[in-house]
Phi, psi and omega in degrees: 000111187301316184293324179295320178298320178300316180293314183296330181280313191254342189228028183302317184297315181292323178296316179297323177299312183297318179296316180295323178297319181294325183276326190250355181284130173266100195280340184233116180275345174229171178307132186299320179297317178296324179294316179298321176297321179297317177301313182295316182295331184258002184271153178238166174280129184298318181300313180294322180300307184284326176300322181287340180274311181200099187295322180293319179293325178291322176298318177297322179297316180294325176293318177300317179300315184289316187275337184245298187296311183294324177293318178296324179297316179296320177297318181294323178300328181283334189248344185233168176294143182302329183299335182280343191279098179216132187260353184051198181267064188296325180300310182296319182294316178296312181301311184287329176293320175296320184289313186278329185056061184288152171272324183226123174238135175239132177229146172243131184095104184248317186059224179275359164107020181294317178295319178298317179299317180298314181293314183292324177297316178295321177297321178298320178290326177287338186063034175194158174112153176223139181251130175247122186238142179237136177207173176219123182299159174284114182289345180288337186247130181296134180056033180294338178299335179289342181269350181294123181075021185306322187272357182284126179295143182302324184294340181273347190289348177294337180255020189227131171240118185248130178240137187233030180253020179096148191305306187293325175291313182296315185294330176295330176281319183297317184292346174283345184256355185235161174257326180201169182238127179270322173226132174238125181242117181255121180208046182238245183308117187269033176244156178300313184296316179296318179295317181297317180297317180296313181300314181295330181292324188247358187298335180289351178266000175278151174236183189295338181253009179296136172261125181246127184237129178242123175275162168054059183292340181295340187288329182193175189255020181301314180299316179303310181296322182296310186281336180273329182269328182271352177057046174296135181281326184243107176204164179192175182221142171226152180283142179207111174048051177082003179226195180225144175241134181248153178219151175233127180131160180287132178267328180273122184243000000 
């Protein structure tokens, strides 16, 4: 299997990290049922959330979803394995990138690139910003590295640096190229331990106005522990496709 040989040669450390995280991560610091209730009690509707911040920008976001993201999804379904088709919280990412007008965005977890496409499209409209993305190919699928960022238009790649050797390896390279992070989007290792390691590695690059976004909150309680123990004043949760996405930072600018 060609792809497996590629992994064993170039990505042994990251594969071992991911495996160890799955086996040794204690994902829930409180009872899982109580945690799910906490997510539900603290979550908002995304449409109401963004409509209340900037209704015109939200209307533009919904048009972008229909004309760009959903069309790209249909194209990808025809050409790629179904397992790759995931859109992340593209509406929120596009909306907030337009609103904040960041200079530097860092994301972990790219897949076929819907989150990257949303951010890069907004950056193109803002006429500013650079996106640094980290991912690790699926070793189960041959040449899966070729599918990373599949849906991203070629014209946007001038503002994009993509690294595919795993988060901790990639982020050590990324932080050498940046001074601070305006938006951080986490959507990779779905364990408490993996999330914590990534967060601790880059948190010194956050500033008082950094927006931090965590996908798939149902998987573990890192976000819960972070916002309850660190006493962040501005944070929230919204429901998304059967799961929850959390954010830390002021949304109204």
